[in-house]
C-alpha positions as CSV (number, residue, x, y, z in Angstrom):
1,M,-28.6,23.9,-10.3
2,S,-31.2,21.6,-11.9
3,N,-33.3,19.6,-9.6
4,K,-34.1,17.2,-12.4
5,I,-30.6,15.7,-12.5
6,R,-29.7,13.1,-9.9
7,V,-26.1,12.3,-9.2
8,A,-25.4,8.6,-9.7
9,V,-22.4,6.7,-8.3
10,R,-21.3,4.5,-11.2
11,G,-18.1,3.0,-9.9
12,M,-15.7,3.1,-7.0
13,G,-12.2,2.2,-6.1
14,C,-10.2,2.2,-2.8
15,L,-6.9,1.2,-1.3
16,S,-5.8,1.3,2.3
17,A,-3.8,-0.7,4.8
18,L,-6.9,-2.9,5.0
19,G,-6.6,-3.9,1.4
20,L,-5.6,-2.7,-2.1
21,D,-9.1,-2.8,-3.5
22,V,-12.7,-2.5,-2.3
23,E,-13.4,-6.2,-2.0
24,S,-10.2,-6.9,-0.1
25,C,-11.0,-4.0,2.3
26,M,-14.5,-5.3,2.9
27,K,-13.5,-8.9,3.4
28,N,-10.8,-8.0,5.9
29,M,-13.1,-5.5,7.7
30,L,-15.9,-8.0,8.2
31,A,-13.3,-10.5,9.4
32,G,-12.1,-8.0,12.0
33,V,-8.6,-7.6,10.6
34,R,-6.4,-4.7,11.9
35,K,-3.0,-4.3,10.1
36,L,-1.3,-2.0,12.6
37,N,2.5,-1.6,13.1
38,P,5.1,1.1,13.8
39,P,5.9,3.2,10.7
40,Q,8.3,1.5,8.2
41,R,9.0,4.2,5.7
42,F,10.3,6.7,8.2
43,S,11.7,6.7,11.8
44,T,11.5,9.1,14.7
45,A,13.2,9.6,18.0
46,H,10.1,9.0,20.0
47,E,10.5,6.6,22.9
48,I,7.1,5.2,22.0
49,Q,6.7,4.1,18.4
50,Y,3.1,5.0,17.9
51,P,1.5,2.5,15.5
52,V,0.0,3.4,12.1
53,F,-2.0,1.8,9.3
54,E,0.6,1.8,6.5
55,I,0.3,0.4,3.0
56,T,3.2,-1.9,2.5
57,D,2.1,-3.9,-0.6
58,T,2.7,-2.8,-4.2
59,F,-0.3,-1.2,-6.0
60,K,-0.9,-0.1,-9.6
61,K,1.1,3.0,-10.5
62,A,0.5,5.6,-13.2
63,E,0.9,4.4,-16.8
64,S,1.7,7.8,-18.4
65,K,5.4,8.7,-18.6
66,N,4.5,12.2,-17.5
67,N,3.2,10.8,-14.2
68,Q,6.0,8.4,-13.3
69,D,7.8,10.6,-10.8
70,L,4.9,11.4,-8.4
71,T,4.5,11.3,-4.7
72,M,2.7,8.3,-3.2
73,T,-0.3,10.5,-2.5
74,A,-0.8,11.2,-6.2
75,Q,0.0,7.6,-7.2
76,M,-2.6,6.2,-4.8
77,A,-5.2,8.6,-6.2
78,I,-4.5,7.3,-9.7
79,A,-4.7,3.7,-8.6
80,A,-8.1,4.3,-7.0
81,V,-9.4,5.9,-10.2
82,Y,-8.3,3.0,-12.3
83,Q,-10.3,0.7,-10.0
84,A,-13.3,3.0,-10.1
85,L,-13.3,3.1,-13.9
86,E,-13.1,-0.7,-14.1
87,D,-15.9,-1.0,-11.6
88,A,-18.0,1.4,-13.7
89,Q,-17.1,-0.5,-16.9
90,I,-15.8,2.7,-18.5
91,D,-12.8,2.4,-20.8
92,K,-10.0,5.0,-20.2
93,S,-10.1,6.0,-23.9
94,A,-13.7,6.9,-23.7
95,L,-13.0,9.7,-21.2
96,E,-11.3,11.8,-23.8
97,K,-14.6,12.3,-25.7
98,K,-16.4,13.5,-22.6
99,R,-16.4,16.5,-20.2
100,V,-14.8,14.8,-17.2
101,G,-14.0,16.8,-14.1
102,V,-11.7,15.8,-11.3
103,C,-12.1,16.8,-7.7
104,M,-9.8,15.2,-5.1
105,G,-9.3,15.9,-1.4
106,T,-6.0,15.8,0.5
107,T,-4.3,17.4,3.4
108,V,-0.5,17.4,3.7
109,G,0.6,14.1,2.3
110,S,2.0,15.4,-0.9
111,A,3.8,18.4,0.6
112,L,5.8,17.4,3.7
113,N,7.7,14.2,2.7
114,N,10.6,16.4,1.4
115,D,12.2,17.0,4.8
116,Q,15.6,15.8,3.7
117,F,15.6,18.5,1.0
118,Y,14.9,21.2,3.6
119,I,17.5,19.8,6.0
120,D,20.1,19.9,3.3
121,Y,19.1,23.4,2.2
122,R,19.3,24.6,5.8
123,D,22.8,23.1,6.1
124,Q,23.8,24.9,2.8
125,K,24.4,21.7,0.9
126,Q,22.6,22.9,-2.3
127,P,20.3,19.9,-2.7
128,G,19.0,19.0,-6.1
129,M,15.5,20.3,-7.1
130,A,14.0,16.9,-7.9
131,P,11.9,16.7,-4.6
132,I,10.4,20.1,-5.3
133,K,9.6,19.3,-8.9
134,R,8.0,16.1,-7.7
135,F,5.9,18.0,-5.2
136,L,4.8,20.6,-7.8
137,T,3.7,17.9,-10.2
138,S,1.9,15.8,-7.6
139,N,-1.2,17.9,-7.0
140,P,-3.6,14.9,-6.8
141,A,-6.4,16.2,-9.0
142,A,-4.0,17.5,-11.7
143,A,-2.1,14.2,-11.7
144,V,-5.3,12.3,-12.3
145,A,-6.3,14.7,-15.1
146,R,-2.9,14.2,-16.8
147,E,-3.0,10.5,-16.4
148,F,-6.4,10.2,-18.1
149,N,-6.0,13.2,-20.5
150,L,-9.1,14.9,-19.1
151,S,-10.4,18.3,-20.2
152,G,-13.0,19.2,-17.5
153,P,-12.6,21.2,-14.3
154,V,-9.8,20.2,-12.0
155,Q,-9.9,21.0,-8.3
156,T,-8.0,19.8,-5.2
157,I,-9.8,20.3,-1.9
158,V,-7.8,20.9,1.2
159,N,-10.1,21.2,4.2
160,A,-8.5,19.0,6.9
161,C,-10.2,15.7,7.6
162,A,-13.4,16.7,5.7
163,S,-11.4,17.1,2.4
164,G,-12.5,13.8,0.8
165,T,-16.2,14.3,1.7
166,D,-16.2,17.9,0.4
167,A,-14.5,16.8,-2.8
168,I,-17.4,14.4,-3.4
169,G,-19.9,17.0,-2.5
170,M,-18.3,19.5,-4.9
171,G,-18.1,16.9,-7.7
172,A,-21.8,16.2,-7.3
173,S,-22.5,19.9,-7.7
174,W,-20.7,19.9,-11.0
175,I,-22.9,17.1,-12.3
176,K,-26.1,18.9,-11.1
177,A,-25.0,22.1,-12.7
178,G,-24.5,20.3,-16.0
179,L,-20.8,21.2,-16.1
180,C,-19.6,17.7,-16.6
181,D,-20.6,14.4,-18.2
182,L,-18.7,12.5,-15.5
183,V,-16.8,13.5,-12.4
184,I,-14.0,11.6,-10.7
185,A,-14.2,12.6,-7.0
186,G,-12.4,11.3,-3.9
187,G,-9.5,11.8,-1.6
188,T,-5.9,10.6,-1.0
189,D,-3.2,11.0,1.6
190,E,0.0,9.3,2.5
191,L,1.7,8.9,5.9
192,C,4.2,11.7,6.6
193,K,6.8,12.2,9.4
194,T,5.6,15.8,10.0
195,T,2.0,14.7,10.4
196,Y,3.0,11.8,12.6
197,N,5.0,14.1,14.9
198,G,2.3,16.7,14.8
199,F,-0.4,14.5,16.1
200,I,1.8,13.1,18.8
201,S,2.6,16.6,19.9
202,L,-1.1,17.3,20.1
203,M,-1.4,14.4,22.5
204,I,-4.3,12.8,20.5
205,T,-2.5,9.7,19.3
206,D,-3.0,6.3,20.9
207,N,0.1,4.1,21.4
208,D,-2.3,1.1,21.2
209,P,-4.9,0.3,18.6
210,C,-7.5,3.1,18.7
211,K,-10.8,2.7,20.4
212,P,-13.5,4.9,18.9
213,F,-16.3,5.7,21.3
214,D,-14.8,3.6,24.0
215,A,-14.6,4.8,27.6
216,N,-10.8,4.2,27.5
217,R,-10.1,5.9,24.2
218,K,-6.8,7.8,24.1
219,G,-6.7,9.1,20.6
220,L,-6.3,8.1,17.0
221,N,-4.0,6.0,14.9
222,L,-2.9,7.6,11.6
223,G,-3.3,5.7,8.3
224,E,-3.0,6.3,4.6
225,G,-4.9,5.4,1.4
226,A,-7.1,6.7,-1.4
227,A,-10.6,6.3,-2.8
228,A,-12.4,7.5,-5.9
229,L,-16.0,7.6,-7.1
230,I,-17.2,7.9,-10.7
231,L,-20.2,10.3,-10.6
232,G,-22.6,10.8,-13.5
233,P,-26.0,12.3,-14.2
234,C,-29.2,10.3,-14.1
235,L,-32.3,12.1,-15.4
236,V,-35.4,11.5,-13.4
237,G,-37.7,9.2,-15.4
238,Q,-35.0,8.4,-17.9
239,P,-32.5,6.0,-16.2
240,D,-29.9,4.9,-18.6
241,I,-27.6,3.2,-16.2
242,E,-27.8,1.0,-13.1
243,P,-25.9,3.0,-10.4
244,K,-24.6,1.6,-7.2
245,C,-26.5,4.4,-5.5
246,F,-27.3,8.1,-5.7
247,I,-25.8,11.0,-3.8
248,A,-29.0,12.2,-2.2
249,G,-27.7,14.9,0.1
250,Y,-24.6,16.9,1.0
251,G,-24.1,19.3,3.9
252,S,-21.1,21.3,5.1
253,A,-20.9,23.7,8.0
254,C,-18.2,25.3,10.1
255,D,-18.7,26.2,13.8
256,A,-15.3,27.9,14.1
257,Y,-15.2,27.0,17.7
258,H,-11.6,25.8,18.1
259,L,-8.5,25.1,16.0
260,T,-8.7,21.3,16.6
261,A,-11.8,20.6,18.8
262,P,-15.4,20.4,17.7
263,H,-18.0,22.6,19.3
264,P,-19.1,20.8,22.5
265,E,-22.7,20.9,21.5
266,G,-21.9,19.8,17.9
267,I,-23.4,23.0,16.4
268,G,-21.5,22.6,13.1
269,L,-22.2,18.9,12.8
270,K,-25.9,19.4,13.4
271,R,-26.1,22.1,10.7
272,A,-24.2,19.8,8.2
273,I,-26.5,16.9,8.9
274,N,-29.7,18.9,8.7
275,K,-28.5,20.5,5.4
276,A,-27.9,17.0,4.0
277,L,-31.2,15.7,5.2
278,K,-33.1,18.7,3.8
279,E,-31.5,18.2,0.4
280,S,-32.1,14.5,0.4
281,Q,-35.8,14.8,1.6
282,I,-35.2,11.5,3.5
283,D,-36.9,11.1,6.8
284,P,-34.2,10.6,9.5
285,K,-36.0,7.5,10.9
286,D,-35.7,5.8,7.5
287,M,-31.9,6.0,7.5
288,G,-30.3,2.5,7.5
289,F,-27.1,3.4,9.4
290,V,-24.4,6.1,10.0
291,N,-20.7,5.7,9.2
292,A,-19.4,8.1,11.9
293,H,-16.2,10.0,11.8
294,G,-15.2,8.2,15.1
295,T,-11.5,9.0,15.5
296,G,-11.1,7.7,19.0
297,T,-10.2,11.1,20.4
298,T,-12.0,12.3,23.6
299,E,-13.9,15.3,22.3
300,N,-14.7,14.1,18.8
301,D,-16.4,10.9,19.9
302,K,-18.3,12.7,22.7
303,V,-19.7,15.3,20.3
304,E,-20.7,12.7,17.6
305,S,-22.5,10.6,20.2
306,L,-24.4,13.6,21.4
307,V,-25.4,14.7,18.0
308,L,-26.5,11.3,16.8
309,S,-28.5,10.8,20.0
310,Q,-30.4,14.0,19.2
311,I,-30.9,13.8,15.4
312,L,-30.8,10.0,14.7
313,P,-31.6,8.4,18.1
314,D,-32.5,4.9,16.8
315,I,-30.1,4.5,13.8
316,P,-27.2,2.2,14.2
317,F,-23.7,3.7,13.8
318,F,-20.1,2.6,13.7
319,S,-16.6,3.8,13.0
320,T,-14.2,2.3,10.5
321,K,-11.1,4.1,11.6
322,G,-10.2,1.2,13.8
323,Y,-9.6,-0.8,10.6
324,T,-7.9,1.9,8.4
325,G,-6.6,4.5,10.9
326,H,-7.3,8.1,10.3
327,T,-6.4,8.7,6.6
328,L,-6.9,12.5,6.9
329,G,-7.8,14.0,3.5
330,A,-8.7,10.5,2.2
331,A,-10.9,9.6,5.2
332,G,-14.2,11.0,3.9
333,A,-13.7,9.4,0.4
334,I,-12.7,6.0,1.8
335,E,-15.6,6.0,4.2
336,A,-17.9,7.0,1.4
337,V,-16.9,3.9,-0.5
338,F,-17.4,1.8,2.6
339,T,-20.8,3.3,3.2
340,I,-21.9,2.6,-0.3
341,Y,-20.7,-1.0,-0.1
342,H,-22.5,-1.6,3.2
343,L,-25.6,0.0,1.9
344,N,-25.6,-2.3,-1.1
345,H,-24.8,-5.4,0.9
346,K,-27.0,-4.6,3.9
347,T,-24.3,-5.6,6.4
348,I,-22.3,-3.2,8.6
349,P,-19.2,-4.0,10.5
350,K,-18.7,-3.9,14.3
351,S,-17.0,-0.8,15.5
352,I,-13.7,-2.4,16.3
353,G,-11.9,-1.2,19.4
354,F,-15.2,-0.4,21.3
355,S,-15.8,-2.6,24.3
356,Q,-16.5,-0.4,27.4
357,P,-19.3,2.2,27.2
358,D,-18.6,5.7,28.3
359,L,-21.3,6.3,30.8
360,S,-21.5,10.0,29.8
361,F,-22.8,8.9,26.4
362,T,-26.4,8.1,25.5
363,R,-25.6,6.3,22.2
364,F,-23.1,3.6,21.5
365,P,-21.8,2.0,18.3
366,I,-22.6,-1.6,17.3
367,T,-20.4,-4.3,18.6
368,E,-21.0,-7.1,16.1
369,N,-21.3,-7.3,12.3
370,T,-25.0,-6.5,11.8
371,R,-27.6,-6.9,9.1
372,V,-29.4,-3.7,8.4
373,S,-32.4,-2.5,6.4
374,G,-33.1,0.8,4.7
375,T,-32.2,2.2,1.4
376,S,-30.1,5.2,2.6
377,A,-27.1,5.8,4.7
378,M,-25.0,8.7,6.0
379,S,-21.2,9.3,6.2
380,E,-19.8,12.0,8.5
381,S,-16.6,14.0,8.6
382,V,-15.7,16.1,11.6
383,A,-12.5,18.1,10.9
384,F,-10.0,20.5,12.5
385,G,-11.0,24.1,12.3
386,G,-14.6,23.3,13.1
387,N,-15.3,21.9,9.6
388,N,-18.1,19.4,9.4
389,S,-19.3,17.6,6.2
390,V,-21.9,15.0,5.6
391,L,-23.0,12.8,2.6
392,I,-26.2,10.9,2.3
393,F,-26.4,8.0,-0.2
394,S,-29.6,6.5,-1.4
395,E,-30.4,3.4,-3.4
396,N,-33.6,4.9,-4.9
């Protein structure tokens, strides 16, 4: 890969339960809004209705007739891309003349909302094939490529909760390698009954609003949403655009310690952070802030606190999952957008839900909206299977 090409973030889009665009999300986050309710699109027999961060308002859908019958996961991805293109001031028609790649992360949102089909099939009712056709055409990256008539590489990343972060990291590598003129990278995931039941069965779901890094944390709240970044090359010494920031570093490492829990010493996360720092050539002490994964689960928060105390001991950090819920494959992309916004505006939000320090920790998140300095920031993803991914964004 060429070291002379820097990867610029030219535009970004985002939708979640917090808001249907970046500005709405940020306004509500800094105001401490939490839109948390029992799920509305599906019901379960659980005695406790575990709350979720669900998108209930209407958002922009696909314009192409070929993309009308898609899952919500794919439709949210397309909506986020439209926002990002508008933010980058790039007309949709201009994309057809360029080599534009698409790299989107997801987990299970587009696959498991067809439970009625499988129930009917099990009961020998011969259900129609429409749900299966919808699933097969709803690969998020492929749906985005069809919507915008793109001809570059197309890849969907499925790597648990690190999917969105890894999609951005891979998209950046395409730019560095000269494979694309532009890359659309991000993540998307919708709420799903199977996922909802699965996390409850793992006993890592909070029946109250989640409390990342708090001594009384009981688990996560699920959420849904999508985010997209428009990435492009910026030649050193020949800036032809004014980007929001640059992707300065990306690191990914797997500790393979446990199916769901991170290594207790954070070995994988340390490797990922150190890889990203080495690529970025940024001194750790010059980092402005860290957007932590911060799920509110017992082990995740303990490990992140430990690692941050060792590698970035004086850098403020926070979790945004108390505002959006854990959006799974979209989380890394949504949090990348939030990180860039906060880097540009020099204000980070309080880590909502945190009030009582865990005395076994040596580092704690911020408790108030805080002004920050620095021209770089880090976003972390700590995923099932021991997967850890990190992005570093820089303004110069």
